C-alpha positions, -999 to 999 in steps of 0.1 A, spaced: 85 -4 211 55 2 188 33 -28 181 38 -25 143 76 -30 146 74 -54 176 54 -79 156 83 -81 131 112 -82 156 104 -100 188 67 -110 182 36 -102 202 19 -124 228 -11 -144 216 -32 -174 223 -40 -201 198 -68 -228 199 -61 -260 179 -90 -279 165 -101 -305 190 -81 -289 219 -97 -282 252 -76 -252 261 -58 -223 245 -21 -225 238 0 -194 248 28 -182 226 40 -154 204 33 -145 168 59 -129 146 57 -119 109 86 -126 86 87 -115 50 109 -132 24 114 -115 -10 131 -133 -38 140 -122 -74 144 -146 -102 156 -133 -136 137 -145 -166 156 -154 -197 142 -134 -226 158 -140 -259 145 -108 -275 159 -87 -247 192 -105 -249 193 -98 -286 187 -61 -281 215 -60 -255 239 -78 -279 230 -54 -307 239 -25 -285 273 -40 -278 280 -48 -315 286 -21 -340 269 -24 -374 263 -4 -405 228 6 -395 208 1 -362 178 -5 -384 194 -36 -398 197 -51 -364 161 -43 -356 150 -60 -389 169 -91 -379 151 -93 -346 117 -88 -362 122 -116 -387 
């Protein structure tokens, strides 16, 4: 297995020296990535979506309401 993929899956061997320790500690290092998405509430964007769902006399009337 290539080292680039191994570090994400099973980890690679390494040694770590803690502050004040007299010897190295053996172990493995593995990289994990966590991606999260949080939607932001945007009133203007919600208004535009609502306008698209509602029929009106003129689309410009709806835009004028948002701008005011």
